[in-house]
C-alpha positions as CSV (number, residue, x, y, z in Angstrom):
1,T,-100.8,18.7,55.8
2,T,-98.5,17.0,53.3
3,I,-96.9,13.6,53.4
4,V,-93.5,15.3,54.0
5,S,-94.7,17.2,57.0
6,V,-96.1,14.0,58.5
7,L,-93.1,11.7,57.7
8,L,-90.3,14.1,58.3
9,P,-90.4,14.1,62.1
10,T,-90.7,10.3,62.1
11,L,-87.8,9.9,59.7
12,S,-85.7,12.4,61.6
13,S,-86.3,10.6,64.9
14,A,-85.6,7.2,63.3
15,F,-82.3,8.5,61.9
16,L,-81.2,10.1,65.1
17,A,-81.7,6.8,66.9
18,S,-79.8,4.9,64.3
19,P,-76.0,4.1,64.5
20,F,-75.5,6.3,61.5
21,A,-76.4,9.4,63.6
22,T,-73.2,9.1,65.6
23,Q,-70.9,9.1,62.6
24,Q,-69.3,12.3,61.7
25,V,-69.0,13.2,58.0
26,S,-65.9,15.0,57.0
27,H,-66.0,17.5,54.2
28,S,-62.3,17.8,53.9
29,T,-60.8,17.4,50.4
30,K,-57.5,16.3,51.8
31,L,-56.4,13.1,50.2
32,H,-54.6,10.2,51.9
33,A,-52.5,8.1,49.5
34,E,-49.8,5.5,49.9
35,P,-46.5,6.8,48.6
36,L,-46.2,6.1,44.9
37,E,-43.3,3.8,43.9
38,S,-40.6,4.9,41.5
39,G,-41.8,4.0,38.0
40,S,-45.5,4.8,38.8
41,T,-47.2,7.3,36.5
42,V,-49.7,10.1,37.2
43,V,-51.8,11.4,34.3
44,V,-53.0,14.9,34.7
45,C,-56.1,15.9,32.8
46,V,-55.7,19.2,30.8
47,G,-59.0,18.9,29.0
48,P,-61.2,21.9,28.7
49,T,-63.0,21.6,32.1
50,C,-60.0,20.4,34.1
51,K,-57.8,23.1,32.5
52,R,-60.3,25.8,33.4
53,T,-60.5,24.6,37.0
54,G,-56.7,24.4,37.5
55,G,-55.4,21.2,36.0
56,K,-52.9,22.9,33.8
57,R,-51.5,24.8,36.7
58,T,-50.7,21.6,38.6
59,V,-48.6,20.1,35.8
60,P,-45.4,21.9,36.8
61,I,-46.0,21.1,40.4
62,F,-46.4,17.4,39.6
63,E,-43.3,17.5,37.3
64,E,-41.1,19.0,40.0
65,L,-42.3,16.8,42.9
66,A,-42.7,13.6,41.0
67,A,-39.2,13.8,39.6
68,E,-37.8,13.7,43.1
69,I,-39.4,10.2,43.7
70,G,-39.1,8.8,40.2
71,V,-42.7,9.1,39.3
72,N,-43.6,9.8,35.6
73,V,-46.0,12.7,34.7
74,E,-48.1,12.6,31.6
75,T,-51.0,14.8,30.4
76,I,-54.1,13.9,28.5
77,S,-57.1,15.8,27.2
78,C,-59.6,13.8,29.3
79,V,-58.9,11.0,31.8
80,S,-62.5,10.0,32.5
81,E,-64.2,10.6,29.1
82,C,-66.3,13.3,30.7
83,A,-67.8,11.1,33.5
84,E,-65.9,13.1,36.2
85,C,-65.2,16.4,34.5
86,G,-67.3,18.4,36.9
87,L,-65.2,17.1,39.8
88,G,-61.9,18.1,38.3
89,P,-59.1,18.9,37.9
90,N,-58.6,15.1,37.7
91,V,-55.5,13.0,37.9
92,E,-55.3,9.3,37.1
93,V,-52.9,7.3,39.2
94,R,-51.1,4.3,37.6
95,K,-49.2,2.5,40.3
96,V,-46.3,0.1,39.3
97,G,-47.9,-3.3,38.8
98,D,-51.4,-2.1,38.1
99,D,-52.7,-3.6,34.8
100,G,-55.6,-1.2,34.0
101,P,-57.3,-0.4,31.8
102,F,-59.2,1.5,34.5
103,Y,-57.0,3.3,37.0
104,P,-58.1,5.3,40.1
105,I,-58.9,8.9,39.4
106,K,-58.3,11.5,42.1
107,N,-60.6,14.6,41.8
108,G,-60.2,18.2,42.7
109,I,-56.4,18.3,42.5
110,K,-55.8,22.1,42.5
111,T,-53.0,22.9,45.0
112,E,-49.5,21.8,45.9
113,E,-50.9,20.1,49.0
114,D,-53.3,18.1,46.8
115,V,-50.4,17.1,44.5
116,K,-48.3,16.0,47.5
117,S,-51.3,13.9,48.7
118,V,-51.6,12.2,45.3
119,L,-47.9,11.4,45.3
120,G,-47.9,10.3,48.9
121,L,-45.6,13.0,50.1
122,N,-47.5,14.2,53.2
């Protein structure tokens, strides 16, 4: 026998008895954001990885919907300096009053529904 076959039943039993076992994990990619104020800015990454996974296709969606609420849309070649490229397309959210230099980055923004979630239009 291996150490894994000996410990696995014990670890599984311990986990199932823990309070963590009753928590459900959601695998939904739906984002829940507060509505962005007029004057806020979203920065859409159109770098090579994000562009290939759909970042460039979301730019017109952002431009149309953001204009309705007074949010500015910018593009950049890479919002995370490659730290989050594999999670893209990525969008940086700069709310009015935030000082930066590090702003929240939303990952996997591919659809109109995702764009609406980032802008807080759901």
